[in-house]
MARRO-920385 format. One record per residue: x, y, z of N, C-alpha, C in turn. Coordinates in pm, whole numbers, plus 32768, in hexadecimal, padded with zeros to 4 digits. Atoms other than C-alpha are relative to their C-alpha. Example, Ala and Ser with C-alpha at 12.3 -4.5 7.8 and 13.67 -1.06 7.14 Angstrom:
80597F89800084CE7E3E830C805A807880007FAE7F897FFA85577F9682CA7FB3806D8049
END
This chain:
805E80077FC4667E21C7ED647FA77FA17FC080498089805965EB20FCEC45803C7FA47FFE7FB3806A804266CF1FEBEC5D7FAB7FA1805E803680527FBD65DA1EDAECCC805A7F7F7FE77FA28089801966D91D88ED027F837FAA804A803D808C7FF3663B1C34ECE6804C7FB2801A7FBA80497FCA66AD1B44EDC67FBC7F997FE0804D8064800E663C19E8ED7F805A7F81805A7FE9807F7FAC665118BAEE687FE07F7F7FDC8009809580136681174BEE247FE27FB680747FF0804A7FB5660C1657EEF3806A7F9A80417F9E80237FDC670915B8EFB67FF77F527FC17FF680A2803166991445EF52805C80027F5B7FC68020809B67111498EDDB808A801C801A7F7B80207FFA68771494EE6E801E7F6F80267FDB80807FD46856134BEEC580027F8A7FA87FBD806A806268A11279ED9380747F9980237F61804B801669E711E0EDD97FF27F4D80407FE380617FDF6A351092EE08807F7FBE7FC27F7F802D80106B500FBAEE3B80017F63801B804280937FC96B7F0E36EE3D80A57FCD7FCD7F92803C80076CA00D32EE437FF27F7680397FFF80517FDB6D130C17EE9680937FD080457F8280137FBC6E2C0B76EF9A80087F5B7FF37FE3807E800C6EF40A3BEF62807A7FF580417F8D80397FCA6FEC0997F04980307F727FAD7FAA8069802570F008A1EFC17FA97FB47F97802080308070703A088AEE727F4E7FC38017808A80217FFA6EC40842EF0B7FBF80588055804A7F847FC66DBB0925EF6A7FFE7FD780B97FFF7FEC7F446D9409A6F0F27F8D8046801780887FC47FC16C450995F172801A8030809580247FD97F6D6BD90A63F2AC808E8050802A7F897F8B7FE26D060B58F2AA7F94808F802480367F727FDF6C980C9AF32D806280717F967FB67F9180596CD80DD7F2147FB28077804580077F727FE16CD80F1EF29C7FFE80727F8E80147F6F805A6C83105BF19A802E8059803B7FF37F777FBA6D0D118FF1F7801580647FB27FF77F7480306CFE12F7F18A806E804D7FFA7F927FB27FE36E28139CF1607FF7808A800280287F647FC46E021501F1DB807F806580267F937FBE80106F1D15F9F1887FE38088804A80047F6180146F251750F2248090805680287F6E7FB07FF670341872F2577FE8804A80A17FDD7FC77F75709218E8F3AA808D807380167F617F977FEC71C019DBF422805D7FB380277FA1803D800F727B18BCF439802F7F917F817FFD80418097723F1839F2DA7F897F937FEB805880728063715E172AF2107FF37F8680B4800F807E7FB170BE163AF32C7F837FB57FB280618057805370151504F2B67FD47FB0805C8058805A7FCA6EE71453F3457FCD7F8D7FD8807A804480536E361325F3187FA87FE38045807D800F7FC76CD9130EF3647FC27F5F7FD78056806780486C1911B4F36A7F6E80157FB980778003803B6B3711ACF2597FA47F768011805580827FD16AA1103CF2AD80687F947FFE7F9780917FD36B320ED2F2E77FA97F887FC0807C805480336A990D95F24C807C7F8F7FFA7FA8807580086B230C2DF26A800A7FB47F658022805380916B760B5EF1287FB77F957FF58092808D80246A810A67F09180517FA8801F7FD180A2800B6ADE08F1F07580377FFF7F6F7FAB7FF380776B74096AEF29809D8063801E7F937F987FEA6C670A69EFC97FE380927FC680367F7780366B950B84EF3D7FE08049805880427F877FAF6B3F0CF2EFE67FD2804A7FAA802E7F7580456A9C0E13EF5D7FAA805B806180617F9F7FAC6A010F46EFD57FB780487FB3806B7F84802369051051EF4C7FDF8068804480257F8B7FE368931187EF728063805780407F757FB87FE869C91228EF7D800F80AF7FB880007F6D801569FE13B7EF68809C7FE67F977F5C7FD9802E6B37143CEE7B80547FF380707FAF7FE77FC26C781426EF0580787FB97FE97F9C804A80306DD71370EF397FBB7FB08089800E807C7F956D9F120EEFFF80757FCB80097F9C80847FC46E7B110FF0B07FD17F8B8022804E80887FBB6E4C0FA4F11B80517FE6807E7F9480257FA36ECE0F07F2317F7B7F608039804580A77FEF6E920D64F2878019800E80B07FD77FF77F6E6E530D10F3EE7FCF7F6F802B801680827FFA6E710B8AF43F807C7FB780497FA4800E7FAE6F450AA8F508807880217FBD7F8C7FD1804270B70B1BF4DF803F7F817FB47FD4807D8047713009B9F4707FC27FF47F46803880198096703409C4F354802480937F747FD47F95803E70A00B21F2E78077801A7FED7F6A7FF57FFA72110AF7F30280417FC57F697FB8803F808A72CB0ADDF1B1802280827FC47FE97F73808C730F0BD8F0727F7A80097FC780597FE4805471FF0C70F0148003805A7F7A7FE17FF7809771D90C8FEEA17F5F80447FD0806A7FC9804B71010D6FEDC67F84804A8060804A7FB77FBF70620E43EEEB7FFD80AA7FDC7FF37F76801D6FFE0FA8EEA5802C8048805B7FC97FA67F8970B110B2EF6B7F8380438009806E7FC67FFB6F891194EF197FC0800E7F9880247FED806F6EB311CFEE297F5180667FFC80737F9C80066D8812C6EDC17F8D7FE87FA68058803A80656C3E12C3ED507FD780BE801F80057F7A80316B8D1402ECCA7F6380087F8980368024804B6A961458EC0080037FDF7F617FD28040806F6B3113FCEAAF80137F82802B7FC4809C7FC26B9212B0EB6B7FE37FD0807D801880137F9A6A9F1266EC48800F7F4380507FE4808280016B0310EEEC5180917FC880027F8E803D7FE76C3E103BECC27FDE7F6B80207FF2808A7FE66C570EB6EC7380A17FE680217F4F80317FD66DAB0E51ED2680357F757FE67FB78097800D6EA50D58ECB0800F7FA680768028804E7F9C6E930C28EDA58083802780627FB77FE07F806F690C8FEEE9803E7F5C801D7FF980957FDC704F0B46EEF9806A8009805A7FA780077F9371250AEEF03880327FA67FE57FB8806C804E72310A1EEFDC80717FB080827FBD802F7F9B72CB0948F10680857F947FDD7F9A803F7FFF740C08B4F1457FDB7F8A80358034808E7FEF73740772F1E57F7280207FFE80A480018007720A0756F17D7FBB7FD18064804280007F8D710F075FF2657F987FC27FBD8052805A8002701A064DF24E7F6B801E7FD3806C7FC87FDF6ED606CBF1E17F8E7FA47FBD8057806880506D7C0600F16F7FF380037F827FEB800080816D5F05B1F0187F6B80427FD9806C7FD0804B6C490677EF497FBA7FF17F6B
END
């Protein structure tokens, strides 16, 4: 009866300090105007096991230097998806993170350049 429990509530905006940035290159050249999707990887348990869902957090086009960035992200595991003409993205993908984590102790992720190496290079405009 004399046990007063104190509950502290932190505004949601305090949990949105996460940032991620990176660059896309195709055949050693920057790849402008490619849509990059950022997904929150959500894992939950069910009677049949662990269910993994990917929830779209945002999307952005790469700039003229092939760079992309996302901000105001909450803590969690994330993954990327690239959307462009199939002939542009067809090839070996190098240095692409499978999943990465943002948290209170590591709110920013600067990813290495995601590189697509094609057997037959696609002619991109020089930049």
